[in-house]
PQR file with spaces between the fields and no chain letter, atoms N, CA, C, O and H, PARSE charges and radii, in Angstrom:
ATOM       1  N    HIS     1     122.145  111.295   97.339 -0.4000 1.5000
ATOM       2  CA   HIS     1     122.607  111.728   96.039 -0.0000 2.0000
ATOM       3  C    HIS     1     121.955  113.063   95.695  0.5500 1.7000
ATOM       4  O    HIS     1     120.762  113.259   95.928 -0.5500 1.4000
ATOM       5  N    MET     2     122.718  113.948   95.159 -0.4000 1.5000
ATOM       6  CA   MET     2     122.190  115.256   94.819 -0.0000 2.0000
ATOM       7  C    MET     2     122.362  115.489   93.323  0.5500 1.7000
ATOM       8  O    MET     2     123.476  115.417   92.803 -0.5500 1.4000
ATOM       9  H    MET     2     123.687  113.790   94.970  0.4000 1.0000
ATOM      10  N    MET     3     121.257  115.768   92.629 -0.4000 1.5000
ATOM      11  CA   MET     3     121.312  116.052   91.206 -0.0000 2.0000
ATOM      12  C    MET     3     120.490  117.304   90.943  0.5500 1.7000
ATOM      13  O    MET     3     119.279  117.312   91.163 -0.5500 1.4000
ATOM      14  H    MET     3     120.352  115.827   93.051  0.4000 1.0000
ATOM      15  N    SER     4     121.135  118.350   90.479 -0.4000 1.5000
ATOM      16  CA   SER     4     120.445  119.593   90.137 -0.0000 2.0000
ATOM      17  C    SER     4     119.523  120.057   91.258  0.5500 1.7000
ATOM      18  O    SER     4     118.411  120.514   90.994 -0.5500 1.4000
ATOM      19  H    SER     4     122.119  118.344   90.300  0.4000 1.0000
ATOM      20  N    GLY     5     119.970  119.947   92.497 -0.4000 1.5000
ATOM      21  CA   GLY     5     119.168  120.402   93.623 -0.0000 2.0000
ATOM      22  C    GLY     5     118.063  119.448   94.029  0.5500 1.7000
ATOM      23  O    GLY     5     117.279  119.765   94.924 -0.5500 1.4000
ATOM      24  H    GLY     5     120.874  119.576   92.712  0.4000 1.0000
ATOM      25  N    VAL     6     117.981  118.287   93.394 -0.4000 1.5000
ATOM      26  CA   VAL     6     116.957  117.307   93.724 -0.0000 2.0000
ATOM      27  C    VAL     6     117.616  116.154   94.474  0.5500 1.7000
ATOM      28  O    VAL     6     118.635  115.619   94.036 -0.5500 1.4000
ATOM      29  H    VAL     6     118.619  118.030   92.667  0.4000 1.0000
ATOM      30  N    VAL     7     117.040  115.786   95.578 -0.4000 1.5000
ATOM      31  CA   VAL     7     117.587  114.676   96.358 -0.0000 2.0000
ATOM      32  C    VAL     7     117.007  113.376   95.826  0.5500 1.7000
ATOM      33  O    VAL     7     115.789  113.215   95.748 -0.5500 1.4000
ATOM      34  H    VAL     7     116.213  116.220   95.933  0.4000 1.0000
ATOM      35  N    ALA     8     117.888  112.451   95.460 -0.4000 1.5000
ATOM      36  CA   ALA     8     117.456  111.135   94.978 -0.0000 2.0000
ATOM      37  C    ALA     8     117.184  110.248   96.189  0.5500 1.7000
ATOM      38  O    ALA     8     118.058  110.069   97.038 -0.5500 1.4000
ATOM      39  H    ALA     8     118.878  112.582   95.523  0.4000 1.0000
ATOM      40  N    VAL     9     116.003  109.707   96.268 -0.4000 1.5000
ATOM      41  CA   VAL     9     115.626  108.831   97.370 -0.0000 2.0000
ATOM      42  C    VAL     9     115.960  107.399   96.983  0.5500 1.7000
ATOM      43  O    VAL     9     115.544  106.930   95.923 -0.5500 1.4000
ATOM      44  H    VAL     9     115.293  109.853   95.578  0.4000 1.0000
ATOM      45  N    PRO    10     116.716  106.690   97.841 -0.5600 1.5000
ATOM      46  CA   PRO    10     117.048  105.291   97.526  0.2800 2.0000
ATOM      47  C    PRO    10     115.774  104.455   97.395  0.5500 1.7000
ATOM      48  O    PRO    10     114.803  104.660   98.124 -0.5500 1.4000
ATOM      49  N    THR    11     115.797  103.529   96.474 -0.4000 1.5000
ATOM      50  CA   THR    11     114.648  102.638   96.291 -0.0000 2.0000
ATOM      51  C    THR    11     114.951  101.298   96.945  0.5500 1.7000
ATOM      52  O    THR    11     116.078  101.035   97.364 -0.5500 1.4000
ATOM      53  H    THR    11     116.585  103.362   95.883  0.4000 1.0000
ATOM      54  N    THR    12     113.945  100.471   97.023 -0.4000 1.5000
ATOM      55  CA   THR    12     114.112   99.133   97.584 -0.0000 2.0000
ATOM      56  C    THR    12     115.200   98.372   96.842  0.5500 1.7000
ATOM      57  O    THR    12     115.947   97.600   97.443 -0.5500 1.4000
ATOM      58  H    THR    12     113.030  100.684   96.682  0.4000 1.0000
ATOM      59  N    SER    13     115.287   98.590   95.533 -0.4000 1.5000
ATOM      60  CA   SER    13     116.271   97.859   94.738 -0.0000 2.0000
ATOM      61  C    SER    13     117.704   98.269   95.065  0.5500 1.7000
ATOM      62  O    SER    13     118.645   97.595   94.646 -0.5500 1.4000
ATOM      63  H    SER    13     114.681   99.217   95.044  0.4000 1.0000
ATOM      64  N    ASP    14     117.886   99.369   95.812 -0.4000 1.5000
ATOM      65  CA   ASP    14     119.222   99.796   96.236 -0.0000 2.0000
ATOM      66  C    ASP    14     119.655   99.132   97.540  0.5500 1.7000
ATOM      67  O    ASP    14     120.773   99.357   98.005 -0.5500 1.4000
ATOM      68  H    ASP    14     117.121   99.916   96.152  0.4000 1.0000
ATOM      69  N    ASP    15     118.795   98.330   98.125 -0.4000 1.5000
ATOM      70  CA   ASP    15     119.050   97.725   99.431 -0.0000 2.0000
ATOM      71  C    ASP    15     119.430   96.252   99.265  0.5500 1.7000
ATOM      72  O    ASP    15     118.591   95.442   98.870 -0.5500 1.4000
ATOM      73  H    ASP    15     117.887   98.148   97.747  0.4000 1.0000
ATOM      74  N    PRO    16     120.680   95.897   99.562 -0.5600 1.5000
ATOM      75  CA   PRO    16     121.090   94.493   99.423  0.2800 2.0000
ATOM      76  C    PRO    16     120.239   93.536  100.259  0.5500 1.7000
ATOM      77  O    PRO    16     120.010   92.396   99.853 -0.5500 1.4000
ATOM      78  N    LYS    17     119.772   93.990  101.417 -0.4000 1.5000
ATOM      79  CA   LYS    17     118.946   93.117  102.265 -0.0000 2.0000
ATOM      80  C    LYS    17     117.682   92.679  101.528  0.5500 1.7000
ATOM      81  O    LYS    17     117.232   91.541  101.657 -0.5500 1.4000
ATOM      82  H    LYS    17     119.958   94.915  101.747  0.4000 1.0000
ATOM      83  N    TYR    18     117.120   93.609  100.752 -0.4000 1.5000
ATOM      84  CA   TYR    18     115.927   93.278   99.978 -0.0000 2.0000
ATOM      85  C    TYR    18     116.209   92.090   99.063  0.5500 1.7000
ATOM      86  O    TYR    18     115.416   91.150   99.011 -0.5500 1.4000
ATOM      87  H    TYR    18     117.486   94.534  100.648  0.4000 1.0000
ATOM      88  N    TRP    19     117.331   92.121   98.339 -0.4000 1.5000
ATOM      89  CA   TRP    19     117.656   91.059   97.385 -0.0000 2.0000
ATOM      90  C    TRP    19     118.033   89.764   98.094  0.5500 1.7000
ATOM      91  O    TRP    19     117.698   88.680   97.619 -0.5500 1.4000
ATOM      92  H    TRP    19     117.975   92.885   98.381  0.4000 1.0000
ATOM      93  N    HIS    20     118.734   89.866   99.235 -0.4000 1.5000
ATOM      94  CA   HIS    20     119.045   88.656  100.011 -0.0000 2.0000
ATOM      95  C    HIS    20     117.749   87.998  100.496  0.5500 1.7000
ATOM      96  O    HIS    20     117.606   86.776  100.457 -0.5500 1.4000
ATOM      97  H    HIS    20     119.006   90.747   99.622  0.4000 1.0000
ATOM      98  N    ASN    21     116.812   88.832  100.953 -0.4000 1.5000
ATOM      99  CA   ASN    21     115.532   88.288  101.423 -0.0000 2.0000
ATOM     100  C    ASN    21     114.731   87.652  100.292  0.5500 1.7000
ATOM     101  O    ASN    21     114.102   86.611  100.480 -0.5500 1.4000
ATOM     102  H    ASN    21     116.929   89.825  100.985  0.4000 1.0000
ATOM     103  N    ARG    22     114.755   88.280   99.113 -0.4000 1.5000
ATOM     104  CA   ARG    22     114.065   87.702   97.960 -0.0000 2.0000
ATOM     105  C    ARG    22     114.659   86.335   97.626  0.5500 1.7000
ATOM     106  O    ARG    22     113.927   85.378   97.371 -0.5500 1.4000
ATOM     107  H    ARG    22     115.266   89.126   98.960  0.4000 1.0000
ATOM     108  N    ALA    23     115.987   86.249   97.630 -0.4000 1.5000
ATOM     109  CA   ALA    23     116.655   84.975   97.331 -0.0000 2.0000
ATOM     110  C    ALA    23     116.257   83.913   98.358  0.5500 1.7000
ATOM     111  O    ALA    23     115.960   82.773   98.001 -0.5500 1.4000
ATOM     112  H    ALA    23     116.581   87.026   97.838  0.4000 1.0000
ATOM     113  N    LYS    24     116.255   84.296   99.620 -0.4000 1.5000
ATOM     114  CA   LYS    24     115.895   83.357  100.686 -0.0000 2.0000
ATOM     115  C    LYS    24     114.449   82.873  100.518  0.5500 1.7000
ATOM     116  O    LYS    24     114.157   81.689  100.681 -0.5500 1.4000
ATOM     117  H    LYS    24     116.497   85.222   99.910  0.4000 1.0000
ATOM     118  N    GLU    25     113.559   83.801  100.191 -0.4000 1.5000
ATOM     119  CA   GLU    25     112.151   83.459  100.005 -0.0000 2.0000
ATOM     120  C    GLU    25     111.960   82.498   98.830  0.5500 1.7000
ATOM     121  O    GLU    25     111.216   81.523   98.938 -0.5500 1.4000
ATOM     122  H    GLU    25     113.797   84.763  100.059  0.4000 1.0000
ATOM     123  N    VAL    26     112.624   82.771   97.724 -0.4000 1.5000
ATOM     124  CA   VAL    26     112.483   81.911   96.544 -0.0000 2.0000
ATOM     125  C    VAL    26     113.089   80.534   96.818  0.5500 1.7000
ATOM     126  O    VAL    26     112.524   79.517   96.414 -0.5500 1.4000
ATOM     127  H    VAL    26     113.228   83.564   97.637  0.4000 1.0000
ATOM     128  N    ARG    27     114.239   80.495   97.504 -0.4000 1.5000
ATOM     129  CA   ARG    27     114.849   79.205   97.853 -0.0000 2.0000
ATOM     130  C    ARG    27     113.921   78.383   98.740  0.5500 1.7000
ATOM     131  O    ARG    27     113.785   77.171   98.574 -0.5500 1.4000
ATOM     132  H    ARG    27     114.698   81.321   97.832  0.4000 1.0000
ATOM     133  N    SER    28     113.288   79.071   99.684 -0.4000 1.5000
ATOM     134  CA   SER    28     112.364   78.387  100.584 -0.0000 2.0000
ATOM     135  C    SER    28     111.195   77.781   99.806  0.5500 1.7000
ATOM     136  O    SER    28     110.800   76.639  100.045 -0.5500 1.4000
ATOM     137  H    SER    28     113.398   80.055   99.819  0.4000 1.0000
ATOM     138  N    LYS    29     110.654   78.555   98.881 -0.4000 1.5000
ATOM     139  CA   LYS    29     109.546   78.049   98.059 -0.0000 2.0000
ATOM     140  C    LYS    29     110.008   76.923   97.147  0.5500 1.7000
ATOM     141  O    LYS    29     109.264   75.972   96.909 -0.5500 1.4000
ATOM     142  H    LYS    29     110.975   79.482   98.687  0.4000 1.0000
ATOM     143  N    ALA    30     111.234   77.025   96.634 -0.4000 1.5000
ATOM     144  CA   ALA    30     111.769   75.972   95.766 -0.0000 2.0000
ATOM     145  C    ALA    30     111.917   74.662   96.541  0.5500 1.7000
ATOM     146  O    ALA    30     111.831   73.577   95.966 -0.5500 1.4000
ATOM     147  H    ALA    30     111.839   77.798   96.828  0.4000 1.0000
ATOM     148  N    GLY    31     112.139   74.776   97.837 -0.4000 1.5000
ATOM     149  CA   GLY    31     112.321   73.596   98.672 -0.0000 2.0000
ATOM     150  C    GLY    31     111.110   72.685   98.725  0.5500 1.7000
ATOM     151  O    GLY    31     111.243   71.489   98.985 -0.5500 1.4000
ATOM     152  H    GLY    31     112.209   75.657   98.304  0.4000 1.0000
ATOM     153  N    VAL    32     109.939   73.233   98.482 -0.4000 1.5000
ATOM     154  CA   VAL    32     108.730   72.407   98.542 -0.0000 2.0000
ATOM     155  C    VAL    32     108.213   72.028   97.158  0.5500 1.7000
ATOM     156  O    VAL    32     107.227   71.299   97.045 -0.5500 1.4000
ATOM     157  H    VAL    32     109.831   74.205   98.271  0.4000 1.0000
ATOM     158  N    ILE    33     108.860   72.509   96.120 -0.4000 1.5000
ATOM     159  CA   ILE    33     108.462   72.189   94.747 -0.0000 2.0000
ATOM     160  C    ILE    33     108.945   70.775   94.415  0.5500 1.7000
ATOM     161  O    ILE    33     110.099   70.429   94.671 -0.5500 1.4000
ATOM     162  H    ILE    33     109.661   73.101   96.213  0.4000 1.0000
ATOM     163  N    VAL    34     108.066   69.976   93.852 -0.4000 1.5000
ATOM     164  CA   VAL    34     108.402   68.595   93.510 -0.0000 2.0000
ATOM     165  C    VAL    34     108.886   68.493   92.066  0.5500 1.7000
ATOM     166  O    VAL    34     109.814   67.738   91.777 -0.5500 1.4000
ATOM     167  H    VAL    34     107.129   70.257   93.644  0.4000 1.0000
ATOM     168  N    GLU    35     108.273   69.237   91.166 -0.4000 1.5000
ATOM     169  CA   GLU    35     108.604   69.159   89.738 -0.0000 2.0000
ATOM     170  C    GLU    35     110.020   69.701   89.501  0.5500 1.7000
ATOM     171  O    GLU    35     110.274   70.881   89.746 -0.5500 1.4000
ATOM     172  H    GLU    35     107.519   69.850   91.400  0.4000 1.0000
ATOM     173  N    PRO    36     110.946   68.852   89.025 -0.5600 1.5000
ATOM     174  CA   PRO    36     112.352   69.226   88.905  0.2800 2.0000
ATOM     175  C    PRO    36     112.628   70.456   88.025  0.5500 1.7000
ATOM     176  O    PRO    36     113.492   71.271   88.351 -0.5500 1.4000
ATOM     177  N    ARG    37     111.907   70.586   86.930 -0.4000 1.5000
ATOM     178  CA   ARG    37     112.150   71.703   86.017 -0.0000 2.0000
ATOM     179  C    ARG    37     111.815   73.044   86.686  0.5500 1.7000
ATOM     180  O    ARG    37     112.569   74.010   86.575 -0.5500 1.4000
ATOM     181  H    ARG    37     111.205   69.924   86.665  0.4000 1.0000
ATOM     182  N    ILE    38     110.680   73.083   87.375 -0.4000 1.5000
ATOM     183  CA   ILE    38     110.261   74.306   88.063 -0.0000 2.0000
ATOM     184  C    ILE    38     111.198   74.586   89.236  0.5500 1.7000
ATOM     185  O    ILE    38     111.595   75.729   89.459 -0.5500 1.4000
ATOM     186  H    ILE    38     110.067   72.298   87.465  0.4000 1.0000
ATOM     187  N    LYS    39     111.549   73.539   89.983 -0.4000 1.5000
ATOM     188  CA   LYS    39     112.459   73.691   91.118 -0.0000 2.0000
ATOM     189  C    LYS    39     113.791   74.279   90.646  0.5500 1.7000
ATOM     190  O    LYS    39     114.330   75.182   91.285 -0.5500 1.4000
ATOM     191  H    LYS    39     111.226   72.610   89.801  0.4000 1.0000
ATOM     192  N    SER    40     114.318   73.775   89.542 -0.4000 1.5000
ATOM     193  CA   SER    40     115.581   74.252   88.992 -0.0000 2.0000
ATOM     194  C    SER    40     115.496   75.732   88.600  0.5500 1.7000
ATOM     195  O    SER    40     116.421   76.503   88.856 -0.5500 1.4000
ATOM     196  H    SER    40     113.880   73.041   89.023  0.4000 1.0000
ATOM     197  N    LYS    41     114.386   76.115   87.983 -0.4000 1.5000
ATOM     198  CA   LYS    41     114.207   77.512   87.590 -0.0000 2.0000
ATOM     199  C    LYS    41     114.134   78.426   88.808  0.5500 1.7000
ATOM     200  O    LYS    41     114.659   79.539   88.783 -0.5500 1.4000
ATOM     201  H    LYS    41     113.635   75.489   87.775  0.4000 1.0000
ATOM     202  N    MET    42     113.497   77.968   89.854 -0.4000 1.5000
ATOM     203  CA   MET    42     113.394   78.778   91.065 -0.0000 2.0000
ATOM     204  C    MET    42     114.758   78.920   91.742  0.5500 1.7000
ATOM     205  O    MET    42     115.092   79.986   92.259 -0.5500 1.4000
ATOM     206  H    MET    42     113.071   77.064   89.874  0.4000 1.0000
ATOM     207  N    ILE    43     115.531   77.855   91.736 -0.4000 1.5000
ATOM     208  CA   ILE    43     116.875   77.924   92.313 -0.0000 2.0000
ATOM     209  C    ILE    43     117.740   78.895   91.514  0.5500 1.7000
ATOM     210  O    ILE    43     118.504   79.665   92.097 -0.5500 1.4000
ATOM     211  H    ILE    43     115.260   76.989   91.316  0.4000 1.0000
ATOM     212  N    LYS    44     117.629   78.865   90.196 -0.4000 1.5000
ATOM     213  CA   LYS    44     118.367   79.817   89.355 -0.0000 2.0000
ATOM     214  C    LYS    44     117.930   81.248   89.628  0.5500 1.7000
ATOM     215  O    LYS    44     118.751   82.165   89.627 -0.5500 1.4000
ATOM     216  H    LYS    44     117.008   78.240   89.723  0.4000 1.0000
ATOM     217  N    LEU    45     116.638   81.439   89.861 -0.4000 1.5000
ATOM     218  CA   LEU    45     116.129   82.771   90.190 -0.0000 2.0000
ATOM     219  C    LEU    45     116.726   83.250   91.516  0.5500 1.7000
ATOM     220  O    LEU    45     117.137   84.404   91.635 -0.5500 1.4000
ATOM     221  H    LEU    45     115.970   80.694   89.861  0.4000 1.0000
ATOM     222  N    ALA    46     116.772   82.370   92.499 -0.4000 1.5000
ATOM     223  CA   ALA    46     117.366   82.711   93.794 -0.0000 2.0000
ATOM     224  C    ALA    46     118.840   83.078   93.624  0.5500 1.7000
ATOM     225  O    ALA    46     119.322   84.021   94.251 -0.5500 1.4000
ATOM     226  H    ALA    46     116.438   81.432   92.402  0.4000 1.0000
ATOM     227  N    GLU    47     119.550   82.340   92.782 -0.4000 1.5000
ATOM     228  CA   GLU    47     120.958   82.649   92.516 -0.0000 2.0000
ATOM     229  C    GLU    47     121.101   84.019   91.863  0.5500 1.7000
ATOM     230  O    GLU    47     122.037   84.760   92.164 -0.5500 1.4000
ATOM     231  H    GLU    47     119.159   81.574   92.273  0.4000 1.0000
ATOM     232  N    SER    48     120.180   84.353   90.978 -0.4000 1.5000
ATOM     233  CA   SER    48     120.203   85.671   90.334 -0.0000 2.0000
ATOM     234  C    SER    48     119.973   86.771   91.362  0.5500 1.7000
ATOM     235  O    SER    48     120.636   87.807   91.319 -0.5500 1.4000
ATOM     236  H    SER    48     119.419   83.751   90.734  0.4000 1.0000
ATOM     237  N    TYR    49     119.043   86.556   92.283 -0.4000 1.5000
ATOM     238  CA   TYR    49     118.805   87.538   93.337 -0.0000 2.0000
ATOM     239  C    TYR    49     120.051   87.715   94.207  0.5500 1.7000
ATOM     240  O    TYR    49     120.371   88.830   94.618 -0.5500 1.4000
ATOM     241  H    TYR    49     118.505   85.714   92.319  0.4000 1.0000
ATOM     242  N    GLN    50     120.750   86.615   94.485 -0.4000 1.5000
ATOM     243  CA   GLN    50     121.987   86.716   95.274 -0.0000 2.0000
ATOM     244  C    GLN    50     123.035   87.549   94.536  0.5500 1.7000
ATOM     245  O    GLN    50     123.736   88.357   95.146 -0.5500 1.4000
ATOM     246  H    GLN    50     120.490   85.709   94.151  0.4000 1.0000
ATOM     247  N    LYS    51     123.138   87.350   93.230 -0.4000 1.5000
ATOM     248  CA   LYS    51     124.092   88.126   92.436 -0.0000 2.0000
ATOM     249  C    LYS    51     123.733   89.612   92.456  0.5500 1.7000
ATOM     250  O    LYS    51     124.608   90.472   92.556 -0.5500 1.4000
ATOM     251  H    LYS    51     122.568   86.693   92.735  0.4000 1.0000
ATOM     252  N    ILE    52     122.435   89.899   92.361 -0.4000 1.5000
ATOM     253  CA   ILE    52     122.001   91.300   92.422 -0.0000 2.0000
ATOM     254  C    ILE    52     122.356   91.890   93.786  0.5500 1.7000
ATOM     255  O    ILE    52     122.818   93.027   93.874 -0.5500 1.4000
ATOM     256  H    ILE    52     121.724   89.200   92.279  0.4000 1.0000
ATOM     257  N    ALA    53     122.139   91.118   94.840 -0.4000 1.5000
ATOM     258  CA   ALA    53     122.477   91.589   96.189 -0.0000 2.0000
ATOM     259  C    ALA    53     123.968   91.899   96.281  0.5500 1.7000
ATOM     260  O    ALA    53     124.358   92.925   96.837 -0.5500 1.4000
ATOM     261  H    ALA    53     121.763   90.194   94.768  0.4000 1.0000
ATOM     262  N    GLN    54     124.796   91.015   95.738 -0.4000 1.5000
ATOM     263  CA   GLN    54     126.247   91.226   95.786 -0.0000 2.0000
ATOM     264  C    GLN    54     126.643   92.477   94.997  0.5500 1.7000
ATOM     265  O    GLN    54     127.456   93.279   95.456 -0.5500 1.4000
ATOM     266  H    GLN    54     124.478   90.181   95.287  0.4000 1.0000
ATOM     267  N    ARG    55     126.066   92.632   93.818 -0.4000 1.5000
ATOM     268  CA   ARG    55     126.377   93.823   93.007 -0.0000 2.0000
ATOM     269  C    ARG    55     125.928   95.100   93.716  0.5500 1.7000
ATOM     270  O    ARG    55     126.610   96.123   93.661 -0.5500 1.4000
ATOM     271  H    ARG    55     125.406   91.980   93.445  0.4000 1.0000
ATOM     272  N    THR    56     124.786   95.029   94.375 -0.4000 1.5000
ATOM     273  CA   THR    56     124.285   96.190   95.111 -0.0000 2.0000
ATOM     274  C    THR    56     125.226   96.522   96.265  0.5500 1.7000
ATOM     275  O    THR    56     125.523   97.693   96.502 -0.5500 1.4000
ATOM     276  H    THR    56     124.232   94.197   94.419  0.4000 1.0000
ATOM     277  N    GLU    57     125.697   95.504   96.984 -0.4000 1.5000
ATOM     278  CA   GLU    57     126.665   95.730   98.065 -0.0000 2.0000
ATOM     279  C    GLU    57     127.945   96.351   97.514  0.5500 1.7000
ATOM     280  O    GLU    57     128.485   97.292   98.096 -0.5500 1.4000
ATOM     281  H    GLU    57     125.456   94.553   96.792  0.4000 1.0000
ATOM     282  N    ASP    58     128.427   95.824   96.397 -0.4000 1.5000
ATOM     283  CA   ASP    58     129.651   96.350   95.778 -0.0000 2.0000
ATOM     284  C    ASP    58     129.467   97.804   95.363  0.5500 1.7000
ATOM     285  O    ASP    58     130.348   98.636   95.581 -0.5500 1.4000
ATOM     286  H    ASP    58     127.989   95.060   95.924  0.4000 1.0000
ATOM     287  N    ARG    59     128.318   98.104   94.761 -0.4000 1.5000
ATOM     288  CA   ARG    59     128.044   99.467   94.307 -0.0000 2.0000
ATOM     289  C    ARG    59     127.979  100.436   95.496  0.5500 1.7000
ATOM     290  O    ARG    59     128.501  101.549   95.424 -0.5500 1.4000
ATOM     291  H    ARG    59     127.602   97.429   94.584  0.4000 1.0000
ATOM     292  N    LEU    60     127.335  100.007   96.588 -0.4000 1.5000
ATOM     293  CA   LEU    60     127.254  100.849   97.781 -0.0000 2.0000
ATOM     294  C    LEU    60     128.635  101.074   98.382  0.5500 1.7000
ATOM     295  O    LEU    60     128.961  102.182   98.808 -0.5500 1.4000
ATOM     296  H    LEU    60     126.911   99.103   96.647  0.4000 1.0000
ATOM     297  N    ARG    61     129.444  100.020   98.416 -0.4000 1.5000
ATOM     298  CA   ARG    61     130.805  100.129   98.953 -0.0000 2.0000
ATOM     299  C    ARG    61     131.618  101.121   98.122  0.5500 1.7000
ATOM     300  O    ARG    61     132.322  101.965   98.676 -0.5500 1.4000
ATOM     301  H    ARG    61     129.179   99.120   98.070  0.4000 1.0000
ATOM     302  N    LEU    62     131.525  101.022   96.813 -0.4000 1.5000
ATOM     303  CA   LEU    62     132.252  101.943   95.928 -0.0000 2.0000
ATOM     304  C    LEU    62     131.751  103.363   96.082  0.5500 1.7000
ATOM     305  O    LEU    62     132.536  104.309   96.018 -0.5500 1.4000
ATOM     306  H    LEU    62     130.953  100.336   96.363  0.4000 1.0000
ATOM     307  N    SER    63     130.458  103.524   96.285 -0.4000 1.5000
ATOM     308  CA   SER    63     129.877  104.847   96.463 -0.0000 2.0000
ATOM     309  C    SER    63     130.424  105.498   97.733  0.5500 1.7000
ATOM     310  O    SER    63     130.762  106.682   97.731 -0.5500 1.4000
ATOM     311  H    SER    63     129.820  102.755   96.337  0.4000 1.0000
ATOM     312  N    VAL    64     130.510  104.732   98.809 -0.4000 1.5000
ATOM     313  CA   VAL    64     131.053  105.246  100.064 -0.0000 2.0000
ATOM     314  C    VAL    64     132.526  105.587   99.888  0.5500 1.7000
ATOM     315  O    VAL    64     132.980  106.630  100.357 -0.5500 1.4000
ATOM     316  H    VAL    64     130.235  103.770   98.811  0.4000 1.0000
ATOM     317  N    GLN    65     133.272  104.720   99.218 -0.4000 1.5000
ATOM     318  CA   GLN    65     134.703  104.959   99.001 -0.0000 2.0000
ATOM     319  C    GLN    65     134.936  106.186   98.139  0.5500 1.7000
ATOM     320  O    GLN    65     135.895  106.924   98.365 -0.5500 1.4000
ATOM     321  H    GLN    65     132.903  103.873   98.837  0.4000 1.0000
ATOM     322  N    SER    66     134.074  106.418   97.149 -0.4000 1.5000
ATOM     323  CA   SER    66     134.279  107.565   96.270 -0.0000 2.0000
ATOM     324  C    SER    66     133.989  108.870   97.010  0.5500 1.7000
ATOM     325  O    SER    66     134.559  109.911   96.683 -0.5500 1.4000
ATOM     326  H    SER    66     133.295  105.818   96.965  0.4000 1.0000
ATOM     327  N    ARG    67     133.107  108.814   98.002 -0.4000 1.5000
ATOM     328  CA   ARG    67     132.840  110.012   98.800 -0.0000 2.0000
ATOM     329  C    ARG    67     133.980  110.297   99.757  0.5500 1.7000
ATOM     330  O    ARG    67     134.278  111.457  100.044 -0.5500 1.4000
ATOM     331  H    ARG    67     132.644  107.969   98.268  0.4000 1.0000
ATOM     332  N    ASN    68     134.622  109.247  100.253 -0.4000 1.5000
ATOM     333  CA   ASN    68     135.724  109.416  101.188 -0.0000 2.0000
ATOM     334  C    ASN    68     136.756  108.322  100.916  0.5500 1.7000
ATOM     335  O    ASN    68     136.725  107.276  101.564 -0.5500 1.4000
ATOM     336  H    ASN    68     134.380  108.305  100.020  0.4000 1.0000
ATOM     337  N    PRO    69     137.665  108.547   99.971 -0.5600 1.5000
ATOM     338  CA   PRO    69     138.622  107.506   99.589  0.2800 2.0000
ATOM     339  C    PRO    69     139.548  107.072  100.720  0.5500 1.7000
ATOM     340  O    PRO    69     140.170  106.014  100.623 -0.5500 1.4000
ATOM     341  N    HIS    70     139.656  107.858  101.791 -0.4000 1.5000
ATOM     342  CA   HIS    70     140.525  107.489  102.914 -0.0000 2.0000
ATOM     343  C    HIS    70     139.795  106.613  103.923  0.5500 1.7000
ATOM     344  O    HIS    70     140.412  106.060  104.833 -0.5500 1.4000
ATOM     345  H    HIS    70     139.151  108.718  101.870  0.4000 1.0000
ATOM     346  N    ASP    71     138.494  106.490  103.762 -0.4000 1.5000
ATOM     347  CA   ASP    71     137.684  105.718  104.700 -0.0000 2.0000
ATOM     348  C    ASP    71     137.106  104.500  103.990  0.5500 1.7000
ATOM     349  O    ASP    71     135.926  104.493  103.641 -0.5500 1.4000
ATOM     350  H    ASP    71     137.993  106.940  103.022  0.4000 1.0000
ATOM     351  N    LEU    72     137.918  103.476  103.774 -0.4000 1.5000
ATOM     352  CA   LEU    72     137.471  102.304  103.036 -0.0000 2.0000
ATOM     353  C    LEU    72     136.412  101.505  103.777  0.5500 1.7000
ATOM     354  O    LEU    72     135.456  101.030  103.164 -0.5500 1.4000
ATOM     355  H    LEU    72     138.876  103.482  104.058  0.4000 1.0000
ATOM     356  N    TYR    73     136.567  101.350  105.091 -0.4000 1.5000
ATOM     357  CA   TYR    73     135.611  100.564  105.867 -0.0000 2.0000
ATOM     358  C    TYR    73     135.355  101.232  107.212  0.5500 1.7000
ATOM     359  O    TYR    73     135.297  100.566  108.246 -0.5500 1.4000
ATOM     360  H    TYR    73     137.344  101.736  105.588  0.4000 1.0000
ATOM     361  N    GLY    74     135.207  102.524  107.187 -0.4000 1.5000
ATOM     362  CA   GLY    74     134.988  103.228  108.443 -0.0000 2.0000
ATOM     363  C    GLY    74     136.283  103.392  109.214  0.5500 1.7000
ATOM     364  O    GLY    74     136.275  103.661  110.416 -0.5500 1.4000
ATOM     365  H    GLY    74     135.254  103.064  106.347  0.4000 1.0000
ATOM     366  N    ALA    75     137.403  103.228  108.508 -0.4000 1.5000
ATOM     367  CA   ALA    75     138.712  103.240  109.161 -0.0000 2.0000
ATOM     368  C    ALA    75     139.218  104.645  109.445  0.5500 1.7000
ATOM     369  O    ALA    75     140.328  104.804  109.953 -0.5500 1.4000
ATOM     370  H    ALA    75     137.410  103.009  107.532  0.4000 1.0000
ATOM     371  N    ASP    76     138.433  105.664  109.131 -0.4000 1.5000
ATOM     372  CA   ASP    76     138.927  107.004  109.365 -0.0000 2.0000
ATOM     373  C    ASP    76     138.724  107.444  110.816  0.5500 1.7000
ATOM     374  O    ASP    76     139.132  108.540  111.199 -0.5500 1.4000
ATOM     375  H    ASP    76     137.531  105.535  108.719  0.4000 1.0000
ATOM     376  N    ARG    77     138.100  106.597  111.610 -0.4000 1.5000
ATOM     377  CA   ARG    77     137.952  106.925  113.028 -0.0000 2.0000
ATOM     378  C    ARG    77     139.332  106.879  113.672  0.5500 1.7000
ATOM     379  O    ARG    77     140.115  105.955  113.451 -0.5500 1.4000
ATOM     380  H    ARG    77     137.769  105.706  111.299  0.4000 1.0000
ATOM     381  N    HIS    78     139.599  107.877  114.452 -0.4000 1.5000
ATOM     382  CA   HIS    78     140.921  107.961  115.093 -0.0000 2.0000
ATOM     383  C    HIS    78     140.963  107.037  116.303  0.5500 1.7000
ATOM     384  O    HIS    78     140.107  107.094  117.186 -0.5500 1.4000
ATOM     385  H    HIS    78     138.964  108.628  114.631  0.4000 1.0000
ATOM     386  N    LEU    79     141.948  106.216  116.319 -0.4000 1.5000
ATOM     387  CA   LEU    79     142.132  105.310  117.451 -0.0000 2.0000
ATOM     388  C    LEU    79     143.066  105.977  118.448  0.5500 1.7000
ATOM     389  O    LEU    79     144.095  106.533  118.062 -0.5500 1.4000
ATOM     390  H    LEU    79     142.644  106.170  115.602  0.4000 1.0000
ATOM     391  N    SER    80     142.720  105.925  119.704 -0.4000 1.5000
ATOM     392  CA   SER    80     143.608  106.518  120.705 -0.0000 2.0000
ATOM     393  C    SER    80     144.093  105.479  121.668  0.5500 1.7000
ATOM     394  O    SER    80     144.853  105.794  122.584 -0.5500 1.4000
ATOM     395  H    SER    80     141.884  105.474  120.017  0.4000 1.0000
């Protein structure tokens, strides 16, 4: 991303893998929790991380499409 001559460096929060991994980690920890109320909250947290991951993937996909509207999924490669 270029803004006023400054290059924006992607952060960890821009990486869907980061959020998928966070969700997986929280789910794993929730698996060993015995207290139902805490377990439920951790599962909800994992679900929230999954939603963030999905939104991040969607945002990245839209960003790529806006840069090259003819290349929706790398389809601009010429097939011979």
